[in-house]
KOLLUMKE-842642 format. One record per residue (C-alpha): residue in one letter; x, y, z negated. Coordinates in Angstrom, 3 decimals. Layout:
@resn=A	east=X	north=Y	up=Z
...
! end
This chain:
@resn=M	east=28.300	north=9.551	up=10.078
@resn=Q	east=30.450	north=12.142	up=12.114
@resn=L	east=33.826	north=13.346	up=10.929
@resn=T	east=33.798	north=17.071	up=10.843
@resn=L	east=35.551	north=20.128	up=9.332
@resn=W	east=32.299	north=21.819	up=8.257
@resn=T	east=29.007	north=20.221	up=7.461
@resn=Y	east=25.629	north=21.974	up=6.871
@resn=E	east=24.357	north=19.260	up=4.228
@resn=G	east=26.122	north=16.877	up=1.950
@resn=P	east=25.093	north=13.280	up=1.747
@resn=P	east=21.770	north=12.602	up=0.144
@resn=H	east=23.251	north=11.931	up=-3.453
@resn=I	east=24.196	north=15.594	up=-3.637
@resn=G	east=20.551	north=16.372	up=-3.013
@resn=A	east=19.665	north=14.174	up=-6.096
@resn=M	east=22.304	north=15.947	up=-7.982
@resn=R	east=20.659	north=19.313	up=-7.139
@resn=V	east=17.381	north=18.130	up=-8.685
@resn=A	east=18.941	north=16.496	up=-11.786
@resn=T	east=21.078	north=19.600	up=-12.438
@resn=A	east=18.060	north=21.823	up=-12.232
@resn=M	east=16.009	north=19.824	up=-14.710
@resn=E	east=16.287	north=19.499	up=-18.434
@resn=G	east=16.555	north=16.091	up=-20.285
@resn=L	east=17.248	north=13.976	up=-17.130
@resn=H	east=20.474	north=12.263	up=-16.488
@resn=Y	east=21.910	north=10.838	up=-13.313
@resn=V	east=24.223	north=7.747	up=-13.276
@resn=L	east=25.899	north=7.580	up=-10.008
@resn=H	east=27.643	north=4.485	up=-8.917
@resn=A	east=30.649	north=6.125	up=-6.960
@resn=P	east=34.521	north=5.568	up=-6.635
@resn=Q	east=37.114	north=7.770	up=-8.159
@resn=G	east=37.223	north=11.051	up=-6.261
@resn=D	east=33.492	north=11.536	up=-5.631
@resn=T	east=33.394	north=13.700	up=-8.777
@resn=Y	east=34.282	north=16.593	up=-6.436
@resn=A	east=30.664	north=17.278	up=-6.242
@resn=D	east=30.687	north=18.880	up=-9.721
@resn=L	east=32.665	north=21.806	up=-8.288
@resn=L	east=29.646	north=22.712	up=-6.064
@resn=F	east=27.747	north=23.686	up=-9.271
@resn=T	east=30.479	north=24.895	up=-11.604
@resn=M	east=32.612	north=26.908	up=-8.966
@resn=I	east=30.087	north=27.915	up=-6.103
@resn=E	east=26.911	north=28.440	up=-8.327
@resn=R	east=29.045	north=29.447	up=-11.365
@resn=R	east=27.169	north=27.271	up=-13.797
@resn=D	east=28.576	north=27.213	up=-17.357
@resn=A	east=28.183	north=23.428	up=-17.655
@resn=R	east=28.849	north=20.516	up=-15.776
@resn=P	east=26.006	north=18.647	up=-14.011
@resn=P	east=24.317	north=15.950	up=-15.942
@resn=V	east=25.812	north=13.099	up=-13.973
@resn=T	east=27.906	north=10.230	up=-15.143
@resn=Y	east=30.119	north=8.606	up=-12.380
@resn=T	east=31.217	north=4.877	up=-12.634
@resn=T	east=34.481	north=5.992	up=-10.954
@resn=F	east=35.595	north=2.511	up=-9.861
@resn=Q	east=38.931	north=2.235	up=-8.199
@resn=A	east=40.269	north=0.189	up=-5.343
@resn=R	east=41.708	north=-2.411	up=-7.772
@resn=D	east=38.153	north=-3.063	up=-9.208
@resn=L	east=36.761	north=-4.184	up=-5.816
@resn=G	east=38.170	north=-7.613	up=-6.393
@resn=S	east=36.227	north=-7.812	up=-9.795
@resn=D	east=32.681	north=-7.170	up=-10.952
@resn=T	east=31.924	north=-3.638	up=-10.063
@resn=A	east=28.233	north=-4.269	up=-11.301
@resn=E	east=29.542	north=-4.578	up=-14.804
@resn=I	east=31.249	north=-1.276	up=-14.481
@resn=F	east=27.963	north=0.250	up=-13.574
@resn=K	east=25.992	north=-1.336	up=-16.445
@resn=N	east=28.668	north=-0.171	up=-18.850
@resn=A	east=28.665	north=3.303	up=-17.504
@resn=A	east=24.645	north=3.547	up=-17.730
@resn=S	east=24.632	north=2.254	up=-21.346
@resn=A	east=27.288	north=4.697	up=-22.428
@resn=A	east=25.384	north=7.633	up=-20.754
@resn=Y	east=22.303	north=6.726	up=-22.651
@resn=E	east=24.106	north=6.505	up=-26.018
@resn=R	east=26.042	north=9.746	up=-25.385
@resn=F	east=23.292	north=11.935	up=-23.894
@resn=K	east=19.934	north=10.538	up=-25.125
@resn=P	east=18.109	north=11.705	up=-22.119
@resn=Q	east=14.285	north=11.535	up=-21.728
@resn=A	east=14.635	north=9.763	up=-18.374
@resn=M	east=17.291	north=8.539	up=-16.063
@resn=I	east=17.845	north=8.258	up=-12.357
@resn=V	east=20.381	north=5.852	up=-10.846
@resn=G	east=21.774	north=5.407	up=-7.449
@resn=A	east=24.868	north=5.063	up=-5.349
@resn=S	east=27.127	north=7.437	up=-3.244
@resn=C	east=27.849	north=6.892	up=0.386
@resn=T	east=30.972	north=4.873	up=-0.593
@resn=A	east=29.472	north=2.715	up=-3.290
@resn=E	east=26.414	north=1.921	up=-1.014
@resn=L	east=28.781	north=-0.336	up=1.068
@resn=I	east=29.393	north=-2.750	up=-1.870
@resn=Q	east=25.721	north=-3.185	up=-2.388
@resn=D	east=25.631	north=-3.565	up=-6.126
@resn=D	east=21.747	north=-2.487	up=-6.508
@resn=P	east=22.033	north=0.103	up=-9.201
@resn=G	east=18.209	north=0.012	up=-9.757
@resn=G	east=18.215	north=-3.701	up=-10.448
@resn=L	east=21.115	north=-3.388	up=-12.773
@resn=A	east=19.683	north=-0.517	up=-14.744
@resn=K	east=16.283	north=-2.374	up=-15.146
@resn=A	east=18.260	north=-5.385	up=-16.610
@resn=L	east=19.576	north=-3.101	up=-19.360
@resn=N	east=16.012	north=-2.502	up=-20.816
@resn=L	east=16.754	north=0.957	up=-21.770
@resn=P	east=14.003	north=2.606	up=-23.872
@resn=I	east=13.375	north=5.425	up=-21.449
@resn=P	east=12.076	north=5.638	up=-17.928
@resn=V	east=14.713	north=4.711	up=-15.379
@resn=I	east=13.940	north=5.509	up=-11.685
@resn=A	east=15.893	north=4.014	up=-8.997
@resn=L	east=16.913	north=6.000	up=-5.984
@resn=E	east=17.394	north=4.353	up=-2.629
@resn=L	east=19.169	north=7.114	up=-0.546
@resn=P	east=20.635	north=5.866	up=2.700
@resn=A	east=23.799	north=7.881	up=3.040
@resn=Y	east=24.437	north=7.052	up=6.644
@resn=Q	east=20.922	north=7.935	up=7.961
@resn=K	east=19.925	north=10.842	up=5.748
@resn=K	east=21.342	north=14.038	up=4.234
@resn=E	east=21.016	north=16.405	up=1.356
@resn=N	east=17.815	north=18.159	up=1.543
@resn=W	east=16.132	north=14.831	up=2.400
@resn=G	east=17.890	north=13.259	up=-0.824
@resn=A	east=16.500	north=16.269	up=-2.945
@resn=S	east=12.998	north=15.781	up=-1.593
@resn=E	east=13.206	north=12.069	up=-2.033
@resn=T	east=14.467	north=12.243	up=-5.627
@resn=F	east=11.731	north=14.935	up=-6.632
@resn=Y	east=9.216	north=12.779	up=-5.052
@resn=R	east=10.350	north=9.682	up=-6.860
@resn=L	east=10.306	north=11.634	up=-10.209
@resn=V	east=6.787	north=12.980	up=-9.628
@resn=R	east=5.417	north=9.702	up=-8.563
@resn=G	east=7.075	north=7.940	up=-11.610
@resn=L	east=6.417	north=10.376	up=-14.254
@resn=S	east=3.168	north=12.356	up=-13.391
@resn=G	east=0.897	north=9.571	up=-14.898
@resn=S	east=-2.729	north=8.711	up=-13.806
@resn=P	east=-5.637	north=10.906	up=-13.000
@resn=S	east=-7.549	north=12.159	up=-15.989
@resn=T	east=-11.156	north=11.573	up=-16.516
@resn=E	east=-11.712	north=14.454	up=-18.892
@resn=P	east=-13.186	north=17.603	up=-17.431
@resn=K	east=-11.258	north=20.803	up=-17.510
@resn=P	east=-12.506	north=23.291	up=-19.977
@resn=E	east=-14.811	north=26.142	up=-18.523
@resn=G	east=-13.699	north=29.735	up=-18.568
@resn=R	east=-10.031	north=28.984	up=-18.704
@resn=R	east=-7.333	north=30.967	up=-16.896
@resn=P	east=-6.606	north=29.400	up=-13.376
@resn=S	east=-3.132	north=27.747	up=-13.330
@resn=C	east=-0.715	north=26.369	up=-10.774
@resn=N	east=2.594	north=24.648	up=-10.474
@resn=I	east=5.539	north=26.141	up=-8.675
@resn=L	east=7.268	north=23.396	up=-6.835
@resn=G	east=10.681	north=23.450	up=-5.177
@resn=P	east=13.412	north=25.539	up=-6.849
@resn=T	east=16.607	north=23.601	up=-7.468
@resn=A	east=20.188	north=24.047	up=-8.469
@resn=L	east=22.457	north=25.258	up=-5.720
@resn=G	east=19.480	north=26.780	up=-3.650
@resn=F	east=19.721	north=30.089	up=-1.917
@resn=R	east=18.267	north=32.638	up=-4.370
@resn=H	east=15.909	north=30.206	up=-5.942
@resn=R	east=16.435	north=31.715	up=-9.335
@resn=D	east=15.384	north=35.155	up=-8.235
@resn=D	east=12.602	north=33.855	up=-6.025
@resn=L	east=11.220	north=32.140	up=-8.802
@resn=T	east=11.266	north=35.245	up=-11.129
@resn=E	east=9.549	north=37.274	up=-8.368
@resn=I	east=6.834	north=34.789	up=-7.566
@resn=T	east=6.026	north=34.131	up=-11.236
@resn=G	east=5.531	north=37.812	up=-11.741
@resn=L	east=3.397	north=38.020	up=-8.587
@resn=L	east=1.187	north=35.284	up=-9.794
@resn=G	east=0.925	north=36.800	up=-13.237
@resn=R	east=-0.335	north=40.052	up=-11.803
@resn=L	east=-2.957	north=38.017	up=-9.915
@resn=G	east=-4.009	north=36.516	up=-13.282
@resn=V	east=-2.834	north=32.976	up=-12.451
@resn=A	east=-0.872	north=31.181	up=-15.220
@resn=V	east=2.097	north=28.964	up=-14.259
@resn=N	east=1.541	north=25.541	up=-15.681
@resn=V	east=4.894	north=23.858	up=-14.782
@resn=V	east=7.973	north=24.916	up=-12.584
@resn=A	east=9.778	north=21.981	up=-11.187
@resn=P	east=12.386	north=20.792	up=-10.635
@resn=M	east=14.098	north=24.001	up=-11.880
@resn=G	east=13.806	north=23.981	up=-15.700
@resn=A	east=11.401	north=21.214	up=-16.072
@resn=S	east=11.767	north=18.275	up=-18.305
@resn=P	east=10.560	north=14.605	up=-17.557
@resn=A	east=7.649	north=15.315	up=-19.997
@resn=D	east=6.808	north=18.545	up=-18.111
@resn=L	east=6.298	north=16.215	up=-14.898
@resn=G	east=3.551	north=14.515	up=-16.840
@resn=R	east=1.753	north=17.831	up=-17.105
@resn=L	east=1.794	north=18.529	up=-13.468
@resn=K	east=-1.822	north=17.155	up=-13.112
@resn=D	east=-3.205	north=19.781	up=-15.401
@resn=A	east=-2.754	north=22.574	up=-12.918
@resn=D	east=-5.490	north=23.597	up=-10.424
@resn=F	east=-3.245	north=23.957	up=-7.403
@resn=N	east=0.359	north=23.717	up=-6.275
@resn=V	east=2.584	north=26.425	up=-4.895
@resn=V	east=5.288	north=25.113	up=-2.596
@resn=L	east=8.029	north=27.565	up=-2.151
@resn=Y	east=10.527	north=25.195	up=-0.358
@resn=P	east=8.904	north=22.517	up=1.732
@resn=E	east=11.991	north=20.741	up=2.434
@resn=I	east=12.274	north=20.050	up=-1.430
@resn=A	east=8.767	north=19.931	up=-2.518
@resn=K	east=6.248	north=19.086	up=0.321
@resn=A	east=6.410	north=15.308	up=-0.077
@resn=A	east=5.734	north=15.584	up=-3.859
@resn=A	east=2.911	north=18.172	up=-3.312
@resn=L	east=1.244	north=15.700	up=-0.827
@resn=H	east=1.462	north=13.050	up=-3.558
@resn=L	east=-0.145	north=15.339	up=-6.111
@resn=Q	east=-2.908	north=16.255	up=-3.704
@resn=K	east=-3.638	north=12.682	up=-2.789
@resn=T	east=-3.539	north=11.493	up=-6.374
@resn=F	east=-4.945	north=14.380	up=-8.357
@resn=G	east=-6.877	north=16.370	up=-5.664
@resn=Q	east=-4.660	north=19.359	up=-6.115
@resn=P	east=-4.615	north=21.632	up=-3.060
@resn=M	east=-1.388	north=23.268	up=-2.163
@resn=V	east=-0.224	north=26.818	up=-0.960
@resn=E	east=1.913	north=26.355	up=1.944
@resn=T	east=2.574	north=30.002	up=2.975
@resn=V	east=6.181	north=30.718	up=2.110
@resn=P	east=5.927	north=34.419	up=0.868
@resn=I	east=9.114	north=35.810	up=2.773
@resn=G	east=8.365	north=39.145	up=4.234
@resn=V	east=5.608	north=41.663	up=3.700
@resn=G	east=3.107	north=39.998	up=6.024
@resn=A	east=3.753	north=36.465	up=4.525
@resn=T	east=3.561	north=37.632	up=0.969
@resn=I	east=0.153	north=39.365	up=1.714
@resn=R	east=-1.111	north=36.112	up=3.236
@resn=F	east=0.428	north=34.225	up=0.132
@resn=V	east=-1.539	north=36.430	up=-2.355
@resn=E	east=-4.621	north=36.029	up=-0.428
@resn=E	east=-4.379	north=32.144	up=-0.192
@resn=V	east=-3.616	north=31.980	up=-3.870
@resn=A	east=-6.459	north=34.298	up=-4.720
@resn=A	east=-8.797	north=32.059	up=-2.809
@resn=L	east=-7.802	north=28.905	up=-4.546
@resn=A	east=-7.883	north=30.647	up=-7.904
@resn=G	east=-11.049	north=32.485	up=-7.510
@resn=V	east=-9.688	north=35.819	up=-8.239
@resn=D	east=-9.568	north=39.387	up=-6.528
@resn=P	east=-6.352	north=40.067	up=-4.700
@resn=G	east=-7.301	north=43.641	up=-4.138
@resn=P	east=-5.435	north=45.275	up=-7.168
@resn=V	east=-2.350	north=43.373	up=-6.327
@resn=L	east=-2.129	north=44.225	up=-2.725
@resn=A	east=-3.203	north=47.778	up=-3.287
@resn=G	east=-0.088	north=48.211	up=-5.687
@resn=A	east=2.251	north=46.326	up=-3.396
@resn=P	east=5.669	north=47.943	up=-4.087
@resn=S	east=7.641	north=47.048	up=-0.831
@resn=R	east=9.414	north=49.950	up=0.731
@resn=A	east=10.373	north=47.783	up=3.759
@resn=P	east=7.282	north=48.741	up=6.090
@resn=W	east=7.996	north=52.427	up=5.817
@resn=Y	east=11.707	north=51.966	up=6.070
@resn=S	east=11.190	north=49.948	up=9.231
@resn=R	east=9.138	north=52.969	up=10.821
@resn=S	east=11.298	north=55.612	up=9.460
@resn=V	east=13.292	north=57.871	up=11.972
@resn=D	east=16.716	north=56.612	up=10.993
@resn=S	east=15.595	north=53.043	up=11.733
@resn=T	east=14.066	north=53.385	up=15.153
@resn=Y	east=17.314	north=52.394	up=16.821
@resn=L	east=16.854	north=48.912	up=15.326
@resn=T	east=13.878	north=48.320	up=17.822
@resn=G	east=14.600	north=45.507	up=20.397
@resn=K	east=17.858	north=44.459	up=18.733
@resn=R	east=18.713	north=40.875	up=19.764
@resn=V	east=18.998	north=38.528	up=16.902
@resn=F	east=20.106	north=34.967	up=16.548
@resn=I	east=18.779	north=32.888	up=13.710
@resn=F	east=19.821	north=29.589	up=12.305
@resn=G	east=19.549	north=27.839	up=8.937
@resn=D	east=17.167	north=25.650	up=7.015
@resn=A	east=13.625	north=25.436	up=8.374
@resn=T	east=12.103	north=27.400	up=5.707
@resn=H	east=14.251	north=30.414	up=5.959
@resn=A	east=14.819	north=30.287	up=9.672
@resn=I	east=10.980	north=30.295	up=10.616
@resn=A	east=10.397	north=33.043	up=7.960
@resn=A	east=13.340	north=35.163	up=9.381
@resn=A	east=12.033	north=34.815	up=12.895
@resn=R	east=8.714	north=36.082	up=11.956
@resn=V	east=10.042	north=38.910	up=9.884
@resn=A	east=12.417	north=39.916	up=12.525
@resn=K	east=9.907	north=40.196	up=15.288
@resn=A	east=6.676	north=41.489	up=13.367
@resn=E	east=8.336	north=43.771	up=10.652
@resn=L	east=11.614	north=45.124	up=12.103
@resn=G	east=10.848	north=45.005	up=15.934
@resn=F	east=13.817	north=42.739	up=16.728
@resn=Q	east=13.885	north=40.363	up=19.699
@resn=V	east=14.614	north=36.846	up=18.675
@resn=V	east=16.904	north=35.232	up=21.221
@resn=G	east=17.903	north=32.197	up=19.364
@resn=L	east=16.289	north=30.101	up=16.677
@resn=G	east=17.442	north=26.645	up=15.083
@resn=T	east=17.832	north=24.532	up=12.173
@resn=Y	east=20.092	north=21.790	up=10.913
@resn=G	east=17.302	north=19.846	up=9.254
@resn=R	east=15.860	north=17.321	up=11.622
@resn=E	east=13.028	north=16.595	up=9.262
@resn=F	east=11.341	north=19.894	up=9.944
@resn=A	east=12.433	north=20.134	up=13.879
@resn=R	east=8.713	north=20.095	up=14.890
@resn=E	east=7.849	north=23.314	up=12.949
@resn=V	east=10.988	north=25.048	up=14.121
@resn=R	east=10.265	north=24.088	up=17.841
@resn=A	east=6.637	north=25.473	up=17.575
@resn=E	east=7.895	north=28.919	up=16.025
@resn=A	east=10.616	north=29.048	up=18.947
@resn=A	east=8.003	north=28.553	up=21.497
@resn=L	east=6.157	north=31.694	up=20.264
@resn=H	east=9.233	north=33.709	up=20.914
@resn=G	east=9.604	north=32.134	up=24.369
@resn=I	east=12.789	north=30.374	up=23.771
@resn=E	east=13.965	north=26.800	up=23.063
@resn=A	east=14.732	north=25.732	up=19.534
@resn=L	east=18.330	north=24.426	up=18.618
@resn=I	east=18.050	north=21.362	up=16.365
@resn=C	east=21.600	north=20.670	up=15.633
@resn=D	east=24.045	north=19.993	up=12.738
@resn=D	east=27.235	north=20.559	up=14.667
@resn=Y	east=28.543	north=23.946	up=14.024
@resn=L	east=30.621	north=24.066	up=17.314
@resn=D	east=27.347	north=23.696	up=19.269
@resn=V	east=25.782	north=26.514	up=17.201
@resn=E	east=28.716	north=28.724	up=17.892
@resn=A	east=28.430	north=28.022	up=21.782
@resn=A	east=24.688	north=28.785	up=21.578
@resn=I	east=25.361	north=32.022	up=19.728
@resn=Q	east=27.843	north=33.093	up=22.397
@resn=A	east=25.407	north=32.099	up=25.297
@resn=A	east=22.593	north=34.064	up=23.653
@resn=G	east=24.691	north=37.310	up=23.370
@resn=P	east=23.031	north=38.676	up=20.126
@resn=E	east=23.699	north=41.878	up=18.321
@resn=L	east=22.851	north=40.319	up=14.838
@resn=V	east=23.266	north=36.881	up=13.538
@resn=L	east=21.223	north=35.598	up=10.600
@resn=G	east=22.466	north=32.253	up=9.406
@resn=T	east=24.306	north=30.307	up=6.763
@resn=Q	east=27.896	north=30.835	up=5.538
@resn=M	east=29.050	north=28.840	up=8.694
@resn=E	east=27.297	north=31.478	up=10.987
@resn=R	east=28.999	north=34.254	up=8.916
@resn=H	east=32.396	north=32.736	up=9.842
@resn=I	east=31.298	north=32.201	up=13.484
@resn=A	east=29.990	north=35.715	up=13.763
@resn=K	east=33.221	north=37.151	up=12.368
@resn=R	east=35.313	north=35.407	up=14.954
@resn=L	east=32.956	north=36.641	up=17.579
@resn=G	east=32.920	north=40.265	up=16.224
@resn=L	east=29.110	north=40.252	up=15.500
@resn=P	east=27.283	north=41.687	up=12.568
@resn=C	east=25.759	north=38.914	up=10.190
@resn=A	east=23.667	north=38.283	up=7.190
@resn=V	east=23.162	north=35.086	up=5.290
@resn=I	east=19.637	north=33.889	up=4.992
@resn=S	east=20.023	north=30.280	up=4.078
@resn=A	east=22.044	north=27.374	up=2.454
@resn=P	east=24.826	north=26.348	up=2.809
@resn=I	east=26.186	north=29.304	up=1.021
@resn=H	east=29.281	north=30.440	up=-0.793
@resn=V	east=30.011	north=31.946	up=-4.196
@resn=Q	east=29.221	north=35.597	up=-3.107
@resn=D	east=25.588	north=34.392	up=-2.341
@resn=F	east=24.953	north=33.740	up=-6.051
@resn=P	east=25.070	north=37.473	up=-7.067
@resn=A	east=24.907	north=38.687	up=-10.574
@resn=R	east=22.171	north=41.063	up=-9.590
@resn=Y	east=18.581	north=40.490	up=-9.037
@resn=S	east=18.152	north=39.708	up=-5.257
@resn=P	east=15.181	north=37.683	up=-4.206
@resn=Q	east=14.360	north=36.830	up=-0.763
@resn=M	east=10.592	north=36.233	up=-1.537
@resn=G	east=7.728	north=38.631	up=-2.543
@resn=F	east=7.446	north=42.178	up=-2.090
@resn=E	east=10.829	north=42.993	up=-3.678
@resn=G	east=12.329	north=40.215	up=-1.452
@resn=A	east=11.026	north=42.169	up=1.566
@resn=N	east=13.132	north=45.119	up=0.357
@resn=V	east=16.141	north=42.956	up=0.052
@resn=L	east=15.740	north=41.458	up=3.502
@resn=F	east=15.615	north=45.000	up=4.940
@resn=D	east=18.872	north=46.155	up=3.117
@resn=T	east=20.655	north=42.768	up=3.866
@resn=W	east=19.916	north=42.741	up=7.467
@resn=V	east=20.026	north=46.318	up=8.492
@resn=H	east=23.313	north=47.096	up=6.655
@resn=P	east=25.479	north=45.156	up=9.017
@resn=L	east=23.846	north=46.767	up=12.079
@resn=M	east=24.340	north=50.238	up=10.650
@resn=M	east=28.003	north=49.579	up=9.895
@resn=G	east=28.339	north=48.261	up=13.502
@resn=L	east=26.737	north=51.564	up=14.763
@resn=E	east=29.001	north=53.757	up=12.567
@resn=E	east=32.106	north=52.019	up=13.933
@resn=H	east=30.883	north=52.347	up=17.477
@resn=L	east=30.160	north=56.126	up=16.990
@resn=L	east=33.582	north=56.655	up=15.637
@resn=G	east=35.262	north=55.156	up=18.274
@resn=M	east=32.929	north=56.913	up=20.961
@resn=F	east=33.235	north=60.398	up=19.366
@resn=R	east=36.889	north=60.248	up=18.210
@resn=E	east=38.127	north=62.274	up=21.327
@resn=D	east=35.033	north=64.377	up=21.764
@resn=P	east=35.528	north=68.121	up=21.616
@resn=E	east=32.582	north=68.429	up=19.413
@resn=F	east=34.628	north=66.956	up=16.687
@resn=N	east=37.988	north=68.191	up=17.612
@resn=D	east=39.497	north=70.564	up=15.027
@resn=R	east=40.364	north=73.075	up=17.742
@resn=A	east=36.934	north=73.263	up=19.356
@resn=P	east=34.570	north=76.214	up=18.924
@resn=S	east=32.343	north=75.974	up=15.938
@resn=H	east=28.537	north=75.470	up=16.676
@resn=L	east=27.976	north=78.141	up=14.057
@resn=G	east=29.262	north=80.763	up=16.412
@resn=G	east=32.881	north=81.140	up=15.207
@resn=K	east=35.867	north=80.981	up=17.597
@resn=A	east=38.486	north=78.226	up=17.702
@resn=P	east=41.479	north=79.350	up=15.664
@resn=A	east=44.175	north=80.816	up=17.961
@resn=K	east=47.461	north=78.997	up=18.300
@resn=A	east=50.027	north=80.502	up=15.882
@resn=S	east=52.621	north=82.488	up=17.723
@resn=A	east=55.882	north=83.494	up=16.472
@resn=P	east=55.968	north=86.915	up=14.770
@resn=P	east=57.573	north=89.677	up=16.468
@resn=A	east=61.280	north=90.364	up=15.632
@resn=I	east=61.718	north=93.303	up=13.231
@resn=A	east=64.836	north=95.372	up=12.147
@resn=T	east=66.332	north=94.447	up=8.965
@resn=A	east=66.952	north=97.130	up=6.410
@resn=P	east=68.788	north=97.384	up=3.010
@resn=V	east=66.527	north=96.114	up=0.134
@resn=T	east=65.667	north=98.752	up=-2.194
@resn=A	east=63.128	north=99.149	up=-4.969
@resn=A	east=61.001	north=101.185	up=-2.427
@resn=T	east=61.084	north=98.535	up=0.132
@resn=L	east=60.341	north=95.558	up=-2.303
@resn=A	east=56.683	north=94.042	up=-1.539
@resn=P	east=54.611	north=91.484	up=-3.272
@resn=P	east=55.509	north=87.871	up=-2.356
@resn=S	east=53.958	north=86.762	up=0.775
@resn=A	east=51.526	north=83.668	up=0.819
@resn=P	east=53.147	north=80.292	up=1.360
@resn=T	east=53.344	north=79.415	up=5.009
@resn=T	east=51.465	north=76.503	up=6.429
@resn=P	east=53.733	north=73.694	up=7.315
@resn=T	east=54.161	north=72.617	up=10.943
@resn=W	east=52.635	north=69.362	up=12.087
@resn=A	east=54.701	north=67.075	up=14.117
@resn=T	east=53.174	north=65.669	up=17.287
@resn=E	east=53.006	north=62.104	up=16.104
@resn=A	east=51.575	north=63.227	up=12.901
@resn=E	east=48.834	north=65.066	up=14.652
@resn=K	east=48.042	north=61.984	up=16.683
@resn=E	east=47.863	north=59.787	up=13.501
@resn=L	east=45.558	north=62.265	up=11.831
@resn=K	east=42.996	north=62.027	up=14.758
@resn=K	east=42.670	north=58.445	up=13.949
@resn=I	east=41.017	north=59.328	up=10.581
@resn=P	east=37.207	north=59.577	up=10.865
@resn=F	east=36.052	north=63.150	up=11.710
@resn=F	east=33.946	north=63.510	up=8.685
@resn=V	east=37.004	north=63.225	up=6.320
@resn=R	east=39.804	north=64.525	up=8.676
@resn=G	east=39.563	north=68.202	up=7.424
@resn=K	east=39.994	north=66.936	up=3.864
@resn=A	east=43.023	north=64.901	up=4.926
@resn=R	east=44.489	north=67.768	up=6.682
@resn=T	east=44.068	north=70.047	up=3.675
@resn=N	east=45.465	north=67.542	up=1.171
@resn=T	east=48.475	north=66.880	up=3.462
@resn=E	east=49.302	north=70.431	up=3.922
@resn=T	east=48.966	north=71.149	up=0.176
@resn=F	east=51.247	north=68.163	up=-0.526
@resn=A	east=53.799	north=69.424	up=1.863
@resn=R	east=53.779	north=73.087	up=0.668
@resn=E	east=54.243	north=71.952	up=-3.014
@resn=R	east=57.509	north=70.178	up=-1.897
@resn=A	east=58.606	north=72.932	up=0.362
@resn=L	east=58.414	north=70.600	up=3.470
@resn=P	east=58.511	north=72.742	up=6.588
@resn=L	east=57.496	north=69.916	up=8.872
@resn=I	east=54.709	north=67.360	up=8.297
@resn=T	east=55.628	north=63.918	up=9.728
@resn=V	east=53.689	north=60.553	up=9.711
@resn=E	east=55.524	north=59.602	up=6.712
@resn=T	east=54.384	north=62.787	up=4.948
@resn=L	east=50.782	north=62.033	up=5.907
@resn=Y	east=50.734	north=58.649	up=4.261
@resn=D	east=52.793	north=59.850	up=1.200
@resn=A	east=49.981	north=62.520	up=0.758
@resn=K	east=47.392	north=59.859	up=1.177
@resn=A	east=49.266	north=57.730	up=-1.586
@resn=H	east=49.452	north=60.966	up=-3.817
@resn=F	east=45.768	north=61.957	up=-3.714
@resn=G	east=44.665	north=58.346	up=-3.803
@resn=R	east=45.859	north=57.666	up=-7.278
! end
């Protein structure tokens, strides 16, 4: 275990919490000291859930270490069952409680609770969060999915599948699930069970009824899917539908397993990303250098989309998940680069600086790194912050997800280009207020002092209509300040400021007048 300011993954019991929080009717009894309840904030504050996770902490204190902490665990487990009446319970220890070796599994078994109790052995000092989520889901599936059925499946029924992998605190898992469920429905494939998200322990007993499994997030669900394949003979769809190309392959793979025609769905593919990527205003994106880092699923998918669908050059690719290092290395080799397998954000920052990218795609940590380095960045993977749980519909998967990817990745580049152009053309004569117009007009002549005229007595005959108000004079410093305003709104700013000065009979526009006018018209 390494002391650090930032970490890409929490300890494995956080992964178990993600699974428990995503499910219904499951309760997690965690043997942990007082203070480890901080994990609740990950779900209530960052994911903005309206309820606490279904977790009971034993919350032993330092003074309890001299007594029987095992009894504290048994009391907490019994109280949790009586209070919440779950369908099933998982039990385990946090990284701190692991050191006192109280064996939560054995203690819970001794209670003889009338529900399934699944013990988790999550080595906190060797493994991390995603592995903990995967192991927890695998243990639940193995313990609750039952035995193979000998009854034949009825003929003529609609093909069905399970969707495996979505959890709490996952990057856009909620919206990905909605998108893929709709895509499967258009193919004529029924969804038997979604797990862990929204599933109950009883639902896990129905997993075997499906014809095949769709693995959306291999870090979470591949181990469970392999168990279902071995035990019940269910094949799995391993293509992750991120990007237009991958979504097409996903549809074809699902259609082959379900025995349906993918043609109508592919013919009506609604993604605008391919055309946007080829459109005139996007051609400047070709060849942009991009550095990608995140969990293996999203990093590999991002590299493929960046190269094949947007024409970017991948100059860096890596992951913090060592369990899928082989897959990331294989993808990096296709781009002619060496993969970065690392969970130290300082090493990632050094790699980004060395690669010299024009865009960074990563986690919230890479967002901070890119901000320090002055680089555009888009978040593509957990760990994420509260702004990455938007109220709007924003999937990463499917055809609509491809649209979201285009907008999310291209927007930082366009903003960077806009700032560059503003700086480059700020002093260009083409955008100077005194330059000749491209429409053929002439530059306004510099105002000169009117010739002196003789004064005469004022009479009724010499009275004239009141003259138009004169234009206030701009001070030199105010003119310089005005030029700092982007050219496409500079004319409006000049007009507003002069109107403001005339209304107040100010003969000279100073820098203070300019900002007073800005405040006035900005109300």
